[in-house]
Structures are given as structure tokens and as C-alpha cells.
GUBAKOL-781869 format. One line per 4 residues: number of its first residue (from 1); for each residue x, y, z of N, C-alpha, C. Coordinates in nm, 2 decimals, always signed. Atoms other than C-alpha are relative to their C-alpha. Example, Ala and Ser with C-alpha at 12.3 -4.5 7.8 and 13.67 -1.06 7.14 Angstrom:
// residues 2
1) +0.09 -0.12 +0.00 +1.23 -0.45 +0.78 +0.09 +0.12 +0.00; -0.09 -0.11 +0.00 +1.37 -0.11 +0.71 -0.08 +0.11 +0.08
This chain:
// residues 134
1) -0.01 +0.02 -0.14 +2.01 -2.60 -5.78 +0.02 +0.14 +0.07; +0.00 -0.13 -0.08 +1.96 -2.32 -5.52 +0.12 +0.00 +0.10; -0.11 -0.02 -0.09 +2.25 -2.18 -5.32 -0.06 +0.06 +0.13; +0.05 -0.06 -0.12 +2.18 -2.12 -4.95 +0.06 +0.14 +0.03
5) -0.05 -0.13 -0.04 +2.22 -1.78 -4.79 +0.15 -0.01 +0.04; -0.14 +0.00 -0.04 +2.59 -1.70 -4.76 +0.01 +0.07 +0.14; -0.01 -0.05 -0.14 +2.73 -1.60 -4.42 -0.01 +0.15 +0.02; +0.01 -0.14 -0.01 +2.76 -1.23 -4.49 -0.15 +0.05 -0.02
9) +0.15 -0.04 +0.01 +2.39 -1.21 -4.60 -0.07 -0.04 +0.12; +0.06 +0.04 -0.13 +2.29 -1.41 -4.29 +0.03 +0.10 +0.11; -0.04 -0.10 -0.10 +2.48 -1.16 -4.08 -0.07 +0.13 -0.03; +0.07 -0.12 +0.03 +2.32 -0.87 -4.26 -0.14 +0.00 +0.04
13) +0.13 +0.02 -0.04 +1.98 -1.01 -4.19 -0.01 +0.01 +0.16; +0.00 -0.01 -0.15 +2.07 -1.04 -3.82 +0.02 +0.14 +0.04; -0.02 -0.14 -0.02 +2.20 -0.68 -3.83 -0.13 +0.08 -0.01; +0.13 -0.06 +0.01 +1.86 -0.57 -3.96 -0.09 -0.03 +0.11
17) +0.09 +0.03 -0.12 +1.68 -0.76 -3.68 +0.04 +0.08 +0.12; -0.05 -0.07 -0.11 +1.90 -0.59 -3.43 -0.04 +0.15 -0.01; +0.03 -0.14 +0.02 +1.84 -0.24 -3.58 -0.15 +0.02 +0.01; +0.15 -0.02 +0.01 +1.46 -0.30 -3.61 -0.06 -0.11 +0.09
21) +0.04 +0.11 -0.09 +1.38 -0.52 -3.30 -0.16 -0.01 +0.01; +0.14 +0.00 -0.01 +1.01 -0.43 -3.31 -0.07 -0.03 -0.13; +0.05 +0.02 +0.13 +0.96 -0.50 -3.68 +0.02 -0.14 -0.05; -0.02 +0.13 +0.07 +0.90 -0.82 -3.87 +0.09 +0.02 -0.12
25) -0.09 +0.00 +0.12 +1.17 -0.90 -4.12 -0.03 -0.11 -0.09; +0.03 +0.11 +0.10 +1.06 -1.09 -4.43 +0.13 -0.03 -0.08; -0.12 +0.04 +0.08 +1.33 -1.28 -4.61 -0.04 -0.10 -0.11; +0.02 +0.08 +0.12 +1.31 -1.43 -4.96 +0.14 -0.03 -0.06
29) -0.13 +0.03 +0.06 +1.63 -1.61 -5.06 -0.01 +0.01 -0.15; +0.00 -0.02 +0.15 +1.73 -1.53 -5.42 +0.06 -0.12 -0.07; -0.05 +0.12 +0.07 +1.88 -1.88 -5.49 +0.14 +0.01 -0.03; -0.14 -0.02 +0.03 +2.23 -1.74 -5.54 +0.08 +0.04 +0.12
33) -0.08 -0.04 -0.12 +2.34 -1.68 -5.18 -0.05 +0.13 +0.06; +0.05 -0.12 -0.05 +2.16 -1.35 -5.14 -0.14 -0.01 +0.04; +0.14 +0.00 -0.04 +1.81 -1.25 -5.03 -0.06 +0.14 -0.02; +0.08 -0.13 +0.00 +1.54 -0.99 -5.08 -0.06 +0.00 +0.13
37) +0.05 -0.01 -0.13 +1.44 -0.86 -4.75 -0.10 +0.12 +0.01; +0.09 -0.11 -0.03 +1.16 -0.63 -4.61 -0.01 +0.02 +0.15; +0.02 -0.03 -0.14 +1.14 -0.46 -4.28 -0.14 +0.06 +0.01; +0.13 -0.05 -0.01 +0.78 -0.41 -4.19 -0.02 +0.10 +0.11
41) +0.05 -0.09 -0.10 +0.61 -0.13 -4.00 +0.11 +0.10 +0.05; -0.10 -0.10 -0.04 +0.87 +0.15 -4.00 -0.07 +0.13 -0.01; +0.06 -0.14 -0.01 +0.76 +0.50 -3.89 +0.08 +0.09 -0.09; -0.06 -0.11 +0.08 +0.82 +0.79 -4.13 -0.02 +0.13 +0.08
45) +0.02 -0.13 -0.06 +0.72 +1.15 -4.05 -0.13 +0.05 -0.05; +0.12 -0.06 +0.04 +0.43 +1.38 -4.09 +0.00 +0.06 -0.13; -0.01 -0.05 +0.14 +0.56 +1.48 -4.43 -0.10 -0.08 -0.09; +0.07 +0.09 +0.09 +0.37 +1.18 -4.57 -0.14 -0.03 +0.06
49) +0.14 +0.04 -0.03 +0.00 +1.09 -4.57 +0.00 -0.13 +0.07; -0.02 +0.13 -0.06 +0.11 +0.74 -4.47 +0.12 +0.01 +0.10; -0.11 -0.02 -0.10 +0.31 +0.76 -4.15 +0.08 -0.13 +0.02; -0.07 +0.13 -0.02 +0.42 +0.39 -4.16 +0.02 -0.06 -0.14
53) -0.03 +0.07 +0.13 +0.59 +0.20 -4.44 +0.07 -0.13 +0.03; -0.10 +0.10 +0.00 +0.78 -0.11 -4.51 +0.12 +0.05 -0.08; -0.12 -0.03 +0.08 +1.14 -0.08 -4.65 +0.07 -0.13 -0.03; -0.05 +0.12 +0.05 +1.30 -0.34 -4.86 +0.11 +0.02 -0.10
57) -0.12 -0.01 +0.09 +1.61 -0.42 -5.06 +0.05 -0.14 -0.03; -0.06 +0.13 +0.04 +1.82 -0.70 -5.22 +0.14 +0.00 +0.07; -0.13 +0.02 -0.07 +2.11 -0.82 -5.00 +0.07 -0.10 -0.09; -0.08 +0.08 +0.10 +2.35 -0.95 -5.27 +0.11 -0.08 +0.07
61) -0.10 +0.09 -0.06 +2.60 -1.23 -5.20 +0.14 +0.08 +0.02; -0.13 -0.07 +0.00 +2.89 -0.97 -5.25 +0.01 +0.09 +0.13; -0.01 -0.07 -0.13 +2.80 -0.81 -4.91 +0.12 -0.04 +0.08; +0.03 -0.14 -0.03 +2.96 -0.63 -4.73 +0.06 +0.10 -0.10
65) -0.07 -0.09 +0.09 +3.15 -0.49 -5.03 -0.09 +0.06 -0.11; +0.10 -0.06 +0.10 +2.84 -0.42 -5.25 -0.10 +0.09 +0.08; +0.10 -0.08 -0.05 +2.60 -0.14 -5.18 -0.14 -0.07 +0.00; +0.14 +0.04 +0.01 +2.24 -0.22 -5.10 -0.08 +0.11 -0.07
69) +0.06 -0.11 +0.08 +2.08 -0.03 -5.38 -0.08 -0.07 -0.11; +0.07 -0.11 -0.07 +1.81 +0.06 -5.45 -0.08 -0.06 +0.12; +0.10 +0.04 -0.11 +1.57 +0.04 -5.15 -0.14 +0.04 -0.05; +0.13 -0.02 +0.04 +1.20 +0.03 -5.18 -0.09 +0.02 +0.12
73) +0.10 -0.03 -0.11 +0.90 +0.16 -4.97 -0.13 -0.02 -0.06; +0.13 +0.02 +0.04 +0.53 +0.13 -4.99 -0.04 +0.08 -0.13; +0.03 -0.06 +0.13 +0.39 +0.20 -5.34 -0.10 +0.11 +0.00; +0.10 -0.11 +0.00 +0.11 +0.43 -5.23 +0.04 +0.12 +0.08
77) -0.06 -0.12 -0.08 +0.34 +0.68 -5.05 -0.03 +0.13 -0.07; +0.03 -0.13 +0.04 +0.22 +1.03 -5.09 +0.03 +0.11 +0.10; -0.03 -0.11 -0.09 +0.31 +1.37 -4.94 -0.13 +0.05 +0.05; +0.11 -0.06 -0.06 +0.06 +1.52 -4.70 -0.04 +0.13 -0.07
81) +0.03 -0.13 +0.06 +0.09 +1.86 -4.88 -0.03 -0.01 -0.15; +0.04 +0.03 +0.14 +0.01 +1.69 -5.22 +0.11 +0.03 -0.10; -0.11 -0.02 +0.10 +0.35 +1.79 -5.37 +0.05 -0.13 -0.05; -0.06 +0.13 +0.05 +0.54 +1.53 -5.58 +0.10 -0.05 +0.11
85) -0.09 +0.06 -0.10 +0.76 +1.29 -5.38 +0.14 +0.06 -0.02; -0.12 -0.07 +0.02 +1.06 +1.46 -5.54 +0.12 -0.09 -0.05; -0.12 +0.06 +0.06 +1.41 +1.37 -5.67 +0.04 -0.12 +0.09; -0.05 +0.11 -0.07 +1.54 +1.03 -5.58 -0.11 -0.11 +0.03
89) +0.11 +0.09 -0.02 +1.20 +0.87 -5.55 -0.08 -0.03 -0.13; +0.06 +0.04 +0.13 +1.05 +0.67 -5.84 -0.12 -0.08 +0.03; +0.13 +0.08 -0.02 +0.68 +0.56 -5.83 -0.01 -0.10 -0.11; +0.04 +0.10 +0.10 +0.54 +0.27 -6.02 +0.10 -0.12 -0.01
93) -0.09 +0.11 -0.01 +0.80 +0.01 -5.92 -0.07 -0.12 +0.06; +0.04 +0.12 -0.07 +0.75 -0.35 -5.80 +0.12 -0.06 +0.07; -0.10 +0.07 -0.07 +0.95 -0.53 -5.53 -0.07 -0.10 +0.09; +0.06 +0.11 -0.08 +0.87 -0.86 -5.36 -0.15 -0.02 -0.02
97) +0.14 +0.01 +0.04 +0.54 -0.87 -5.55 -0.09 +0.11 +0.05; +0.08 -0.11 -0.05 +0.43 -0.54 -5.40 +0.03 +0.13 -0.09; -0.03 -0.13 +0.06 +0.38 -0.20 -5.56 +0.09 +0.07 +0.09; -0.10 -0.06 -0.08 +0.67 +0.01 -5.45 +0.04 +0.13 -0.06
101) -0.07 -0.12 +0.04 +0.84 +0.35 -5.46 +0.15 -0.03 +0.02; -0.14 +0.02 +0.00 +1.21 +0.32 -5.54 +0.07 +0.12 +0.06; -0.08 -0.10 -0.06 +1.44 +0.52 -5.31 +0.14 -0.01 -0.05; -0.14 +0.01 +0.06 +1.76 +0.59 -5.51 +0.09 +0.08 +0.09
105) -0.10 -0.06 -0.09 +2.02 +0.66 -5.24 +0.12 -0.09 +0.00; -0.12 +0.07 +0.01 +2.35 +0.52 -5.35 +0.10 +0.05 +0.10; -0.11 -0.04 -0.09 +2.64 +0.51 -5.10 +0.13 -0.02 -0.08; -0.12 +0.01 +0.09 +2.94 +0.58 -5.32 +0.13 -0.01 +0.08
109) -0.13 +0.01 -0.08 +3.21 +0.62 -5.05 -0.02 -0.07 +0.13; +0.03 +0.07 -0.12 +3.09 +0.37 -4.80 +0.11 -0.08 +0.04; -0.11 +0.09 -0.06 +3.32 +0.18 -4.57 -0.08 -0.13 +0.04; +0.07 +0.12 -0.03 +3.20 -0.18 -4.57 +0.01 -0.06 +0.14
113) -0.02 +0.04 -0.14 +3.33 -0.23 -4.22 -0.09 +0.08 +0.09; +0.09 -0.09 -0.08 +3.10 +0.05 -4.09 -0.14 -0.01 -0.04; +0.13 +0.00 +0.05 +2.80 +0.06 -4.31 -0.06 -0.14 -0.02; +0.07 +0.13 +0.01 +2.61 -0.26 -4.24 -0.14 +0.02 -0.06
117) +0.13 -0.01 +0.06 +2.27 -0.34 -4.38 -0.10 +0.09 +0.08; +0.09 -0.09 -0.08 +2.08 -0.18 -4.09 +0.03 +0.14 -0.01; -0.04 -0.14 +0.01 +2.28 +0.14 -4.12 -0.05 +0.05 -0.13; +0.05 -0.05 +0.13 +2.19 +0.17 -4.49 -0.15 +0.02 +0.01
121) +0.15 -0.02 -0.01 +1.82 +0.11 -4.42 -0.03 +0.12 +0.09; +0.03 -0.11 -0.09 +1.83 +0.36 -4.13 +0.03 +0.13 -0.07; -0.04 -0.12 +0.07 +2.01 +0.62 -4.35 -0.11 +0.04 -0.10; +0.10 -0.03 +0.10 +1.74 +0.59 -4.62 -0.13 +0.05 +0.07
125) +0.12 -0.04 -0.07 +1.46 +0.61 -4.36 +0.01 +0.15 +0.05; -0.02 -0.14 -0.05 +1.61 +0.93 -4.21 -0.01 +0.10 -0.12; +0.01 -0.09 +0.12 +1.65 +1.08 -4.56 -0.15 +0.02 -0.04; +0.14 -0.01 +0.02 +1.28 +1.00 -4.62 -0.07 +0.09 +0.10
129) +0.06 -0.08 -0.11 +1.18 +1.16 -4.29 +0.02 +0.15 -0.02; -0.04 -0.14 +0.01 +1.35 +1.48 -4.39 +0.00 +0.05 -0.14; +0.00 -0.03 +0.14 +1.32 +1.48 -4.77 -0.09 +0.11 -0.03; +0.09 -0.11 +0.03 +1.19 +1.81 -4.89 -0.09 -0.01 -0.12
133) +0.08 +0.01 +0.12 +1.05 +1.69 -5.22 +0.05 +0.11 -0.10; -0.04 -0.10 +0.10 +1.05 +1.92 -5.52 -0.09 +0.12 +0.01
């Protein structure tokens, strides 16, 4: 039997909608109270050949006390200067049935009252926008 989304995961999804009002938010319940989510059409920077990506992650039922880790972006992401993507980015992953690049950005000292789902997604997007690669 499948468990419906719990209240903290539902609140995290609403927080993502508030942080990304112009993006479609895809939600796939995981059956255990959590959900895998994707924010569509997020702008990156001119570092990348692809200036727009989706960003996705698993919102586990233990939110807000669990970190949202890892996050994923489009699988064909490449740098405009042809350099490798660099540390913290792993190619060849799959998430929500899509080829993905895993963005390993763990929040080890996060305050669950402050770092909501949207904040985590925005932090990773900002890191991607400024990531120097290797």
C-alpha cells in the first residue's frame, strides 16, 4: 500500500513552487511519504553550452531534518569551453527516467528551519552558475 505525501514534503513542494514561480514542477510520489521532484526550465550561465536545465531531487519523508542530496541536472550538460564539468559533478546518472548529471553538494551544517527545499535548489543552481570546473 502506498503512503500519501506527508505534510513536510507537501510544504517543500509548495516552497519550490514559490521559489520557481515561472517553472513547471514535476512531482512523482515515492510511495513512502516522499517524492521525487523536478523543476523545469532553470537558467544557468554562459559557462555551459546549454543555458537552461531542469534540476531535480528526492524529497524524503524525513524533511526538514534530512538534506536533499544529491540533486540532478540535464544529462547532456557540457561546458562551453570544452573543459570537464569538474569536481562535484558526475555524468552518466539517471533520475526520473532521464539521463542526468549528479550535483554532489551536501549541506552538512544546515539549519532545517532556514534551509527549505527551494533554498537548497537555489544554492546548487548558484554553485553551477559559478562553478569553475577543473
